[in-house]
Gaussian input, Z-matrix of N, CA and C with variables (Angstrom, degrees):
# hf/3-21g

backbone

0 1
 N
 C     1     B1
 C     2     B2     1     A1
 N     3     B3     2     A2     1     D1
 C     4     B4     3     A3     2     D2
 C     5     B5     4     A4     3     D3
 N     6     B6     5     A5     4     D4
 C     7     B7     6     A6     5     D5
 C     8     B8     7     A7     6     D6
 N     9     B9     8     A8     7     D7
 C    10    B10     9     A9     8     D8
 C    11    B11    10    A10     9     D9
 N    12    B12    11    A11    10    D10
 C    13    B13    12    A12    11    D11
 C    14    B14    13    A13    12    D12
 N    15    B15    14    A14    13    D13
 C    16    B16    15    A15    14    D14
 C    17    B17    16    A16    15    D15
 N    18    B18    17    A17    16    D16
 C    19    B19    18    A18    17    D17
 C    20    B20    19    A19    18    D18
 N    21    B21    20    A20    19    D19
 C    22    B22    21    A21    20    D20
 C    23    B23    22    A22    21    D21
 N    24    B24    23    A23    22    D22
 C    25    B25    24    A24    23    D23
 C    26    B26    25    A25    24    D24
 N    27    B27    26    A26    25    D25
 C    28    B28    27    A27    26    D26
 C    29    B29    28    A28    27    D27
 N    30    B30    29    A29    28    D28
 C    31    B31    30    A30    29    D29
 C    32    B32    31    A31    30    D30
 N    33    B33    32    A32    31    D31
 C    34    B34    33    A33    32    D32
 C    35    B35    34    A34    33    D33
 N    36    B36    35    A35    34    D34
 C    37    B37    36    A36    35    D35
 C    38    B38    37    A37    36    D36
 N    39    B39    38    A38    37    D37
 C    40    B40    39    A39    38    D38
 C    41    B41    40    A40    39    D39
 N    42    B42    41    A41    40    D40
 C    43    B43    42    A42    41    D41
 C    44    B44    43    A43    42    D42
 N    45    B45    44    A44    43    D43
 C    46    B46    45    A45    44    D44
 C    47    B47    46    A46    45    D45
 N    48    B48    47    A47    46    D46
 C    49    B49    48    A48    47    D47
 C    50    B50    49    A49    48    D48
 N    51    B51    50    A50    49    D49
 C    52    B52    51    A51    50    D50
 C    53    B53    52    A52    51    D51
 N    54    B54    53    A53    52    D52
 C    55    B55    54    A54    53    D53
 C    56    B56    55    A55    54    D54
 N    57    B57    56    A56    55    D55
 C    58    B58    57    A57    56    D56
 C    59    B59    58    A58    57    D57
 N    60    B60    59    A59    58    D58
 C    61    B61    60    A60    59    D59
 C    62    B62    61    A61    60    D60
 N    63    B63    62    A62    61    D61
 C    64    B64    63    A63    62    D62
 C    65    B65    64    A64    63    D63
 N    66    B66    65    A65    64    D64
 C    67    B67    66    A66    65    D65
 C    68    B68    67    A67    66    D66
 N    69    B69    68    A68    67    D67
 C    70    B70    69    A69    68    D68
 C    71    B71    70    A70    69    D69
 N    72    B72    71    A71    70    D70
 C    73    B73    72    A72    71    D71
 C    74    B74    73    A73    72    D72
 N    75    B75    74    A74    73    D73
 C    76    B76    75    A75    74    D74
 C    77    B77    76    A76    75    D75
 N    78    B78    77    A77    76    D76
 C    79    B79    78    A78    77    D77
 C    80    B80    79    A79    78    D78
 N    81    B81    80    A80    79    D79
 C    82    B82    81    A81    80    D80
 C    83    B83    82    A82    81    D81
 N    84    B84    83    A83    82    D82
 C    85    B85    84    A84    83    D83
 C    86    B86    85    A85    84    D84
 N    87    B87    86    A86    85    D85
 C    88    B88    87    A87    86    D86
 C    89    B89    88    A88    87    D87
 N    90    B90    89    A89    88    D88
 C    91    B91    90    A90    89    D89
 C    92    B92    91    A91    90    D90
 N    93    B93    92    A92    91    D91
 C    94    B94    93    A93    92    D92
 C    95    B95    94    A94    93    D93
 N    96    B96    95    A95    94    D94
 C    97    B97    96    A96    95    D95
 C    98    B98    97    A97    96    D96
 N    99    B99    98    A98    97    D97
 C   100   B100    99    A99    98    D98
 C   101   B101   100   A100    99    D99
 N   102   B102   101   A101   100   D100
 C   103   B103   102   A102   101   D101
 C   104   B104   103   A103   102   D102
 N   105   B105   104   A104   103   D103
 C   106   B106   105   A105   104   D104
 C   107   B107   106   A106   105   D105
 N   108   B108   107   A107   106   D106
 C   109   B109   108   A108   107   D107
 C   110   B110   109   A109   108   D108
 N   111   B111   110   A110   109   D109
 C   112   B112   111   A111   110   D110
 C   113   B113   112   A112   111   D111
 N   114   B114   113   A113   112   D112
 C   115   B115   114   A114   113   D113
 C   116   B116   115   A115   114   D114
 N   117   B117   116   A116   115   D115
 C   118   B118   117   A117   116   D116
 C   119   B119   118   A118   117   D117
 N   120   B120   119   A119   118   D118
 C   121   B121   120   A120   119   D119
 C   122   B122   121   A121   120   D120
 N   123   B123   122   A122   121   D121
 C   124   B124   123   A123   122   D122
 C   125   B125   124   A124   123   D123
 N   126   B126   125   A125   124   D124
 C   127   B127   126   A126   125   D125
 C   128   B128   127   A127   126   D126
 N   129   B129   128   A128   127   D127
 C   130   B130   129   A129   128   D128
 C   131   B131   130   A130   129   D129
 N   132   B132   131   A131   130   D130
 C   133   B133   132   A132   131   D131
 C   134   B134   133   A133   132   D132
 N   135   B135   134   A134   133   D133
 C   136   B136   135   A135   134   D134
 C   137   B137   136   A136   135   D135
 N   138   B138   137   A137   136   D136
 C   139   B139   138   A138   137   D137
 C   140   B140   139   A139   138   D138
 N   141   B141   140   A140   139   D139
 C   142   B142   141   A141   140   D140
 C   143   B143   142   A142   141   D141
 N   144   B144   143   A143   142   D142
 C   145   B145   144   A144   143   D143
 C   146   B146   145   A145   144   D144
 N   147   B147   146   A146   145   D145
 C   148   B148   147   A147   146   D146
 C   149   B149   148   A148   147   D147
 N   150   B150   149   A149   148   D148
 C   151   B151   150   A150   149   D149
 C   152   B152   151   A151   150   D150
 N   153   B153   152   A152   151   D151
 C   154   B154   153   A153   152   D152
 C   155   B155   154   A154   153   D153
 N   156   B156   155   A155   154   D154
 C   157   B157   156   A156   155   D155
 C   158   B158   157   A157   156   D156
 N   159   B159   158   A158   157   D157
 C   160   B160   159   A159   158   D158
 C   161   B161   160   A160   159   D159

   B1=1.4584
   B2=1.5256
   B3=1.2938
   B4=1.4531
   B5=1.4977
   B6=1.3323
   B7=1.4596
   B8=1.5004
   B9=1.3445
   B10=1.4782
   B11=1.4961
   B12=1.3412
   B13=1.4777
   B14=1.5360
   B15=1.3311
   B16=1.4534
   B17=1.5336
   B18=1.3224
   B19=1.4863
   B20=1.5325
   B21=1.3356
   B22=1.4483
   B23=1.5277
   B24=1.3222
   B25=1.4682
   B26=1.5289
   B27=1.3038
   B28=1.4537
   B29=1.5403
   B30=1.2715
   B31=1.4789
   B32=1.5255
   B33=1.2982
   B34=1.4367
   B35=1.5347
   B36=1.3280
   B37=1.4413
   B38=1.5119
   B39=1.3355
   B40=1.4628
   B41=1.5119
   B42=1.2978
   B43=1.4461
   B44=1.5371
   B45=1.3290
   B46=1.4297
   B47=1.5539
   B48=1.3140
   B49=1.4402
   B50=1.5290
   B51=1.3086
   B52=1.4628
   B53=1.5440
   B54=1.3140
   B55=1.4696
   B56=1.5295
   B57=1.2835
   B58=1.4508
   B59=1.5281
   B60=1.3153
   B61=1.4865
   B62=1.5325
   B63=1.3552
   B64=1.4578
   B65=1.5628
   B66=1.3325
   B67=1.4638
   B68=1.5248
   B69=1.3364
   B70=1.4691
   B71=1.5444
   B72=1.2945
   B73=1.4600
   B74=1.5376
   B75=1.3147
   B76=1.4784
   B77=1.5436
   B78=1.3132
   B79=1.4694
   B80=1.5447
   B81=1.3354
   B82=1.4907
   B83=1.5163
   B84=1.3377
   B85=1.4565
   B86=1.5301
   B87=1.3440
   B88=1.4569
   B89=1.5399
   B90=1.3483
   B91=1.4376
   B92=1.5154
   B93=1.3175
   B94=1.4824
   B95=1.5336
   B96=1.2998
   B97=1.4557
   B98=1.5026
   B99=1.3300
   B100=1.4818
   B101=1.5128
   B102=1.3154
   B103=1.4767
   B104=1.5291
   B105=1.3169
   B106=1.4602
   B107=1.5352
   B108=1.3065
   B109=1.4658
   B110=1.5103
   B111=1.3218
   B112=1.4516
   B113=1.5115
   B114=1.3364
   B115=1.4750
   B116=1.5400
   B117=1.3352
   B118=1.4579
   B119=1.5512
   B120=1.3067
   B121=1.4743
   B122=1.5235
   B123=1.3373
   B124=1.4697
   B125=1.5261
   B126=1.3580
   B127=1.4759
   B128=1.4939
   B129=1.3405
   B130=1.4628
   B131=1.5364
   B132=1.3540
   B133=1.4565
   B134=1.5345
   B135=1.3257
   B136=1.4627
   B137=1.5455
   B138=1.3436
   B139=1.4540
   B140=1.5333
   B141=1.3081
   B142=1.4618
   B143=1.5001
   B144=1.3060
   B145=1.4453
   B146=1.5439
   B147=1.2978
   B148=1.4590
   B149=1.5351
   B150=1.3188
   B151=1.4725
   B152=1.4931
   B153=1.3035
   B154=1.4814
   B155=1.5269
   B156=1.3213
   B157=1.4520
   B158=1.5044
   B159=1.3160
   B160=1.4881
   B161=1.4648
   A1=111.80
   A2=118.00
   A3=123.15
   A4=110.42
   A5=117.97
   A6=121.63
   A7=111.80
   A8=119.16
   A9=121.82
   A10=110.64
   A11=117.39
   A12=120.51
   A13=110.59
   A14=116.50
   A15=120.09
   A16=111.09
   A17=116.13
   A18=120.01
   A19=111.77
   A20=116.39
   A21=120.09
   A22=111.85
   A23=118.39
   A24=120.92
   A25=114.97
   A26=117.91
   A27=118.28
   A28=109.72
   A29=118.53
   A30=121.88
   A31=113.21
   A32=118.73
   A33=123.00
   A34=107.90
   A35=117.95
   A36=120.74
   A37=109.44
   A38=116.13
   A39=121.52
   A40=109.19
   A41=116.90
   A42=122.54
   A43=108.57
   A44=115.84
   A45=120.69
   A46=109.19
   A47=114.64
   A48=122.04
   A49=117.93
   A50=119.54
   A51=119.48
   A52=112.11
   A53=116.48
   A54=119.70
   A55=111.01
   A56=116.45
   A57=121.64
   A58=111.99
   A59=116.64
   A60=120.29
   A61=111.98
   A62=118.46
   A63=118.58
   A64=112.57
   A65=115.79
   A66=118.84
   A67=110.77
   A68=116.19
   A69=119.40
   A70=112.40
   A71=117.67
   A72=122.70
   A73=112.52
   A74=116.41
   A75=119.82
   A76=112.96
   A77=117.90
   A78=121.07
   A79=111.08
   A80=112.94
   A81=119.90
   A82=113.66
   A83=115.81
   A84=119.40
   A85=107.49
   A86=113.98
   A87=121.60
   A88=108.63
   A89=115.62
   A90=119.99
   A91=109.53
   A92=115.57
   A93=121.57
   A94=110.07
   A95=115.94
   A96=122.11
   A97=110.89
   A98=117.99
   A99=121.82
   A100=110.15
   A101=117.20
   A102=121.70
   A103=111.07
   A104=117.29
   A105=122.34
   A106=111.10
   A107=117.69
   A108=120.69
   A109=112.50
   A110=117.03
   A111=123.27
   A112=116.74
   A113=115.34
   A114=119.31
   A115=110.55
   A116=116.88
   A117=118.39
   A118=110.55
   A119=117.19
   A120=118.92
   A121=111.23
   A122=116.91
   A123=120.13
   A124=110.54
   A125=115.52
   A126=119.60
   A127=113.64
   A128=117.48
   A129=120.55
   A130=110.91
   A131=115.53
   A132=119.13
   A133=111.18
   A134=116.46
   A135=121.23
   A136=112.19
   A137=115.49
   A138=119.50
   A139=113.21
   A140=116.49
   A141=118.63
   A142=110.75
   A143=120.04
   A144=124.79
   A145=109.42
   A146=117.81
   A147=121.79
   A148=112.34
   A149=117.81
   A150=121.29
   A151=109.09
   A152=117.87
   A153=122.66
   A154=110.76
   A155=118.09
   A156=121.86
   A157=110.87
   A158=119.26
   A159=121.89
   A160=111.34
   D1=0.58
   D2=174.40
   D3=-57.76
   D4=-35.39
   D5=-178.94
   D6=-65.66
   D7=-32.35
   D8=178.01
   D9=-62.47
   D10=-44.01
   D11=177.45
   D12=-60.67
   D13=-43.25
   D14=179.80
   D15=-61.88
   D16=-45.84
   D17=-179.63
   D18=-64.78
   D19=-36.72
   D20=-178.36
   D21=-71.28
   D22=-23.31
   D23=-172.74
   D24=-111.43
   D25=-3.36
   D26=179.32
   D27=-86.41
   D28=166.11
   D29=-175.42
   D30=-65.16
   D31=-46.69
   D32=-178.46
   D33=-130.97
   D34=122.37
   D35=176.84
   D36=-131.03
   D37=134.44
   D38=-174.95
   D39=-126.47
   D40=127.98
   D41=177.19
   D42=-91.48
   D43=132.68
   D44=178.14
   D45=-76.03
   D46=157.96
   D47=-170.82
   D48=-48.96
   D49=-43.11
   D50=-174.61
   D51=-107.32
   D52=25.39
   D53=-177.71
   D54=-74.02
   D55=170.76
   D56=179.66
   D57=-69.78
   D58=150.81
   D59=-177.59
   D60=-61.09
   D61=-34.65
   D62=-179.10
   D63=-69.66
   D64=-20.99
   D65=172.52
   D66=-78.87
   D67=-42.09
   D68=178.36
   D69=-58.69
   D70=-34.52
   D71=-178.41
   D72=-62.82
   D73=-38.13
   D74=-174.53
   D75=-90.83
   D76=-12.68
   D77=-177.79
   D78=-83.43
   D79=149.98
   D80=176.73
   D81=-72.51
   D82=-29.01
   D83=-172.51
   D84=-150.56
   D85=171.66
   D86=179.01
   D87=-132.97
   D88=155.68
   D89=172.58
   D90=-140.04
   D91=173.42
   D92=179.97
   D93=-67.44
   D94=176.95
   D95=177.10
   D96=-74.23
   D97=167.94
   D98=176.70
   D99=-60.33
   D100=-40.30
   D101=-179.46
   D102=-60.80
   D103=-26.44
   D104=-178.70
   D105=-97.07
   D106=7.74
   D107=179.93
   D108=74.73
   D109=30.96
   D110=-174.54
   D111=-53.06
   D112=-48.41
   D113=-176.69
   D114=-64.32
   D115=-52.23
   D116=-174.89
   D117=-66.89
   D118=-37.01
   D119=178.13
   D120=-66.69
   D121=-36.71
   D122=177.98
   D123=-66.31
   D124=-46.87
   D125=179.00
   D126=-61.26
   D127=-39.42
   D128=176.96
   D129=-59.19
   D130=-47.17
   D131=179.86
   D132=-66.42
   D133=-42.05
   D134=-178.79
   D135=-59.33
   D136=-49.58
   D137=-178.63
   D138=-71.93
   D139=-34.71
   D140=175.15
   D141=-64.84
   D142=-44.04
   D143=177.63
   D144=-59.49
   D145=-48.65
   D146=-178.78
   D147=-66.44
   D148=-33.17
   D149=177.42
   D150=-66.48
   D151=-42.82
   D152=-177.60
   D153=-69.46
   D154=-37.45
   D155=-178.70
   D156=-68.36
   D157=-37.46
   D158=-175.82
   D159=-87.20

């Protein structure tokens, strides 16, 4: 459960699509599974959003 503390206290935490509910609760955001391209799709949205904001 050390990982839950880390996820709850880091700046940006993202739960993968099929993760446990207790992980989803502490994360800031969620993304799709690896099979659905979750990481790359999340990063594309994240960087596009931050590019537009700045």
